[in-house]
Structure formats: C-alpha cells, structure tokens
C-alpha positions as CSV (number, residue, x, y, z in Angstrom):
1,X,-18.6,-26.3,0.7
2,X,-21.8,-24.2,2.2
3,X,-22.8,-24.5,5.9
4,X,-25.3,-23.4,7.7
5,X,-24.5,-22.8,11.6
6,X,-25.8,-21.3,14.8
7,X,-23.3,-19.5,16.9
8,X,-23.3,-18.7,20.3
9,X,-21.8,-14.6,20.1
10,X,-21.6,-12.8,16.9
11,X,-18.7,-10.3,17.6
12,X,-15.0,-11.0,17.2
13,X,-12.5,-8.8,18.2
14,X,-9.0,-8.4,16.2
15,X,-5.8,-6.7,18.1
16,X,-3.8,-4.0,15.9
17,X,-0.2,-3.4,16.4
18,X,-1.2,-0.3,18.1
19,X,-3.0,-1.9,21.2
20,X,-6.4,-1.2,20.3
21,X,-9.0,-3.8,20.1
22,X,-11.6,-3.6,17.0
23,X,-14.9,-5.7,17.5
24,X,-15.8,-6.9,14.4
25,X,-19.3,-8.7,13.2
26,X,-18.7,-12.0,9.9
27,X,-22.1,-12.4,9.2
28,X,-20.6,-15.5,7.1
29,X,-17.0,-17.1,7.7
30,X,-15.4,-17.5,4.3
31,X,-15.1,-15.3,0.9
32,X,-16.3,-16.2,-2.7
33,X,-14.5,-12.8,-4.1
34,X,-11.3,-15.0,-4.7
35,X,-8.9,-12.0,-4.1
36,X,-5.3,-14.0,-4.4
37,X,-3.2,-11.3,-2.3
38,X,-5.9,-11.9,0.9
39,X,-4.1,-12.0,4.4
40,X,-6.7,-14.5,5.5
41,X,-5.1,-17.1,3.6
42,X,-2.8,-17.7,6.1
43,X,-4.8,-19.7,8.0
44,X,-5.2,-22.8,6.2
45,X,-8.8,-23.5,7.7
46,X,-10.4,-20.2,6.7
47,X,-12.3,-20.7,3.3
48,X,-12.2,-24.5,3.4
49,X,-16.3,-23.8,4.4
50,X,-18.7,-20.6,3.8
51,X,-20.7,-21.1,6.8
52,X,-23.1,-19.1,6.8
53,X,-24.6,-17.3,10.5
54,X,-27.9,-18.0,10.4
55,X,-28.7,-16.6,14.3
56,X,-26.4,-14.2,14.3
57,X,-28.9,-10.8,14.1
58,X,-30.4,-12.2,17.0
59,X,-27.7,-13.1,19.3
60,X,-26.0,-9.3,17.9
61,X,-29.2,-7.9,19.8
62,X,-28.2,-9.3,23.0
63,X,-24.6,-8.5,22.8
64,X,-25.4,-4.6,21.5
65,X,-27.8,-4.4,25.0
66,X,-24.2,-3.2,27.0
67,X,-22.9,-1.7,24.0
68,X,-20.6,1.3,24.5
69,X,-22.2,4.1,21.7
70,X,-18.6,5.8,21.0
71,X,-17.2,2.8,19.9
72,X,-17.5,1.4,16.4
73,X,-18.6,-1.9,15.1
74,X,-17.0,-3.1,11.4
75,X,-18.5,-5.3,9.4
76,X,-16.7,-7.7,7.2
77,X,-12.9,-8.9,7.8
78,X,-13.4,-12.8,7.6
79,X,-15.9,-12.3,5.3
80,X,-17.5,-9.8,2.3
81,X,-20.8,-8.9,3.9
82,X,-22.0,-7.9,0.1
83,X,-20.6,-11.1,-1.8
84,X,-23.2,-12.7,-4.0
85,X,-24.6,-15.1,-1.3
86,X,-25.9,-11.9,1.2
87,X,-29.1,-11.8,-1.9
88,X,-30.4,-14.9,-0.6
89,X,-29.4,-14.9,3.4
90,X,-29.7,-11.1,4.1
91,X,-28.0,-11.8,7.6
92,X,-26.1,-8.6,6.8
93,X,-29.1,-6.5,6.2
94,X,-30.5,-8.1,9.9
95,X,-27.4,-7.1,11.4
96,X,-27.6,-3.5,10.3
97,X,-30.9,-3.6,11.1
98,X,-30.0,-3.7,14.7
99,X,-27.1,-1.6,14.7
100,X,-29.4,1.1,13.3
101,X,-31.8,0.7,16.2
102,X,-29.5,1.6,18.9
103,X,-28.1,4.6,16.9
104,X,-24.5,2.8,16.3
105,X,-21.8,3.4,14.7
106,X,-20.3,1.3,12.1
107,X,-18.6,0.6,9.4
108,X,-18.8,-2.2,6.4
109,X,-15.9,-3.4,4.5
110,X,-17.0,-4.7,0.8
111,X,-14.9,-5.5,-2.2
112,X,-18.2,-7.5,-3.8
113,X,-19.7,-5.7,-7.5
114,X,-22.9,-6.6,-7.0
115,X,-24.3,-3.1,-5.9
116,X,-26.4,-5.0,-3.6
117,X,-26.0,-2.7,-1.2
118,X,-28.2,-0.3,-3.0
119,X,-31.0,-2.9,-1.4
120,X,-30.2,-1.5,2.0
121,X,-30.3,2.2,1.8
122,X,-33.2,2.1,3.1
123,X,-31.2,1.0,6.3
124,X,-28.1,2.7,5.6
125,X,-29.5,6.3,5.0
126,X,-31.1,7.3,8.3
127,X,-27.8,6.0,9.9
128,X,-26.7,9.2,8.6
129,X,-22.9,10.1,9.9
130,X,-23.0,6.8,12.1
131,X,-22.5,4.6,9.2
132,X,-19.1,5.0,7.0
133,X,-18.5,2.6,3.5
134,X,-15.1,1.5,2.8
135,X,-15.2,0.4,-0.6
136,X,-12.4,-1.6,-2.3
137,X,-11.8,-1.2,-5.5
138,X,-8.7,-3.6,-5.4
139,X,-11.2,-6.4,-7.0
140,X,-9.2,-8.0,-10.0
141,X,-13.3,-9.7,-11.2
142,X,-13.3,-6.1,-12.0
143,X,-10.2,-4.8,-13.0
144,X,-9.7,-7.7,-15.3
145,X,-13.3,-6.8,-17.3
146,X,-12.9,-3.2,-17.8
147,X,-10.6,-0.4,-19.6
148,X,-13.0,2.7,-18.7
149,X,-12.1,3.2,-14.9
150,X,-15.4,5.4,-14.7
151,X,-17.3,2.3,-15.6
152,X,-15.6,0.1,-13.0
153,X,-18.9,-1.6,-10.7
154,X,-17.0,-0.1,-7.1
155,X,-16.2,3.1,-8.7
156,X,-20.2,4.1,-9.7
157,X,-21.2,2.9,-6.7
158,X,-19.0,5.0,-4.5
159,X,-19.7,8.2,-6.6
160,X,-23.7,7.3,-6.6
161,X,-23.8,6.7,-2.9
162,X,-21.5,9.6,-2.3
163,X,-24.2,11.6,-4.1
164,X,-26.6,10.3,-2.0
165,X,-25.5,11.6,0.8
166,X,-23.9,8.7,2.4
167,X,-20.2,8.8,3.7
168,X,-17.7,6.6,1.8
169,X,-14.4,6.0,1.6
170,X,-12.2,3.8,-1.1
171,X,-9.7,1.8,-0.5
172,X,-7.0,0.6,-3.3
173,X,-5.0,-1.8,-1.3
174,X,-3.2,-3.5,-2.5
175,X,-2.4,-1.3,-5.5
176,X,-1.2,-3.8,-8.2
177,X,1.3,-2.7,-10.3
178,X,0.5,-3.1,-14.0
179,X,-2.7,-3.8,-12.7
180,X,-4.3,-0.9,-10.9
181,X,-3.5,2.1,-12.9
182,X,-3.8,4.6,-9.6
183,X,-4.1,8.1,-11.7
184,X,-7.2,7.0,-13.7
185,X,-9.1,5.6,-10.8
186,X,-8.3,8.3,-8.3
187,X,-9.5,10.4,-11.1
188,X,-12.5,8.6,-11.8
189,X,-13.9,8.9,-7.9
190,X,-15.9,12.0,-6.7
191,X,-12.9,14.8,-5.6
192,X,-14.3,14.6,-1.9
193,X,-14.5,11.2,-1.1
194,X,-11.4,9.6,0.9
195,X,-8.9,7.5,-1.0
196,X,-6.9,5.0,1.1
197,X,-3.3,3.2,-0.7
198,X,-1.5,0.7,0.5
199,X,1.4,-1.7,-1.2
200,X,1.3,-5.2,-1.4
201,X,3.0,-6.6,2.0
202,X,3.0,-10.3,1.4
203,X,5.9,-11.9,3.2
204,X,8.2,-14.6,0.7
205,X,6.5,-18.1,0.8
206,X,3.4,-17.2,2.4
207,X,0.2,-19.1,1.1
208,X,-1.2,-15.3,0.3
209,X,2.6,-14.7,-1.8
210,X,2.6,-18.1,-3.3
211,X,-1.2,-17.5,-4.6
212,X,-0.1,-14.1,-5.9
213,X,2.7,-15.3,-7.9
214,X,0.5,-18.0,-9.3
215,X,-2.3,-15.8,-10.2
216,X,0.1,-13.6,-12.0
217,X,2.2,-16.2,-13.5
218,X,-1.2,-17.6,-15.1
219,X,-2.8,-14.2,-15.6
220,X,0.1,-11.4,-16.4
221,X,2.9,-13.4,-17.0
222,X,4.9,-10.3,-18.6
223,X,4.1,-9.0,-15.1
224,X,5.9,-12.0,-13.1
225,X,9.5,-10.1,-12.5
226,X,7.4,-6.9,-11.0
227,X,5.8,-9.0,-8.5
228,X,8.7,-11.7,-7.9
229,X,10.7,-7.8,-7.0
230,X,8.0,-6.8,-4.6
231,X,7.7,-9.9,-2.7
232,X,11.1,-11.2,-3.0
233,X,13.1,-8.0,-2.5
234,X,10.5,-5.7,-1.0
235,X,11.0,-3.8,-4.3
236,X,7.9,-2.3,-5.9
237,X,9.0,1.0,-7.9
238,X,5.5,2.2,-9.0
239,X,4.2,1.8,-5.4
240,X,7.0,4.3,-5.0
241,X,6.3,6.4,-8.1
242,X,2.6,7.1,-6.8
243,X,3.8,7.9,-3.0
244,X,6.0,10.5,-4.7
245,X,2.7,11.8,-7.0
246,X,-0.1,11.8,-4.5
247,X,1.6,12.4,-0.9
248,X,0.7,15.7,-0.9
249,X,-2.6,15.7,-1.8
250,X,-4.8,15.8,1.5
251,X,-7.5,13.1,0.3
252,X,-5.0,10.5,-0.5
253,X,-3.9,8.1,2.2
254,X,-1.0,5.9,2.4
255,X,-1.6,3.2,5.1
256,X,1.4,2.4,7.6
257,X,3.4,5.7,6.1
258,X,3.9,8.0,8.9
259,X,4.2,10.8,6.6
260,X,0.6,10.3,6.3
C-alpha cells in the first residue's frame, strides 16, 4: 500500500562490520523491483507499505548545512531510488539537487531498468567525479526477457552513461547460477567500467532464502538442486569457476574476497 509521509530526518546510518559508518538517503521506504534474494526481506515490517517521504529534500537541505564535504552520501538502501514511482514524485531528483548545490560526493545504487536516470543528466553531469552510479545487473525482470546481454536495459544504460563521462560501476550481486551468464555480461560491458561480483549469501530458513527457493522452484525448477546446494551446503560451483576465470582481471572485483 502506498503511503505518503513526512519525516524528521533525511539520513539514516548503516554500520558495516569494518567499523565504518555509511550515511544513507532513502527517498522511499520499500521497493517495487521485487528481488527474491533481497537482504532487506529479513525485516518482516519492510515493504509492507511503500512509504513516500514527501519532505525529504527539505529536511536534507537543513541536515547538509554542517556536512563534511569529504564524506560520501549514498542514495538507495531500503529502496531503489529510480523505481517507477520516482517518475511521479521526483524525490531522488530533488535530493540530488540538494547534494549538487554543495558539490558533495554521492553514490546512487539502482537496479531499476526504466532508464529514468537519464531524466537527471542535467543534475548529474555537472557533478563530475563527485557522482558515481552503482548499477545492478541482477534484475530478474530484465534477465528473464533477454538472450542477448548487449540488449539488456541496465547494460545499455551503463555503457551510455559511461560514454557520456558519468562514473559508472556495475555490480552483479548476487551471481545467479544458470540465470546470469557472467562471461557474456562482462563482455557486453564497456571494458573500463569496474565490475563487482558476489555469490548468493543467504542463511538457510531465513525469509530471503525461503523466498529465493520458492522463486527458483516456480520459475527455474531445473535449477532447484543447484540453489539448495548454495543455501544449505554453501556449495556454489559456478561462482568458484567464475572466480577462477576472472579473479586476476583488474577491473573485476569479488566482494568480500580478501584476494581482491
């Protein structure tokens, strides 16, 4: 259910295991992309409503007055900032405008395939190297519809923005054996765009693990055993093969792997 709300603070903070602090802006709370492996599904209250934070850019403007310009702000953790609802509310755009006014560093994470980000080129382009787009390629809505990865919406977006001088990183997290052909995907991406890879990391009997199992059973039943091995036995043969093949390629990074 869609719910329009007003907030008292624009930023939340995440605390990764390395002891750092990550400032997050989520213009929305909830997501319509529908990834069955999403770690946010561990929170039973998340995505029960799609909350639209109507005043977030006004609140952000006030919070940024004392902001350290050396700190990077991240857009998109509990939402996809470019999901379809952004077309109407334009909250991501408004937040980007506030960040650009102060020439602050920001990273935007999205898997949405709407190409809506091109609407904001007039804001993003002048930000120069202060702006980085993290573009996800494990969008199952896109993967189920294409055979030629050069035609995949998010790969096209990555290449087009990169050629316009926008800093783009792509991430295939998680690698989905039997669904994501990593060799073809990497070869379809412009050669100087960094690629970040990771395996499925789900604990057995958690909500995300059970949802992914159901998704595979319903849509890719021939892969059911493969995913049961990943979830219950921590055995991912395809990931190990990919790591062996691409592990020494400079632009390919394996998330959480010490060798990289």
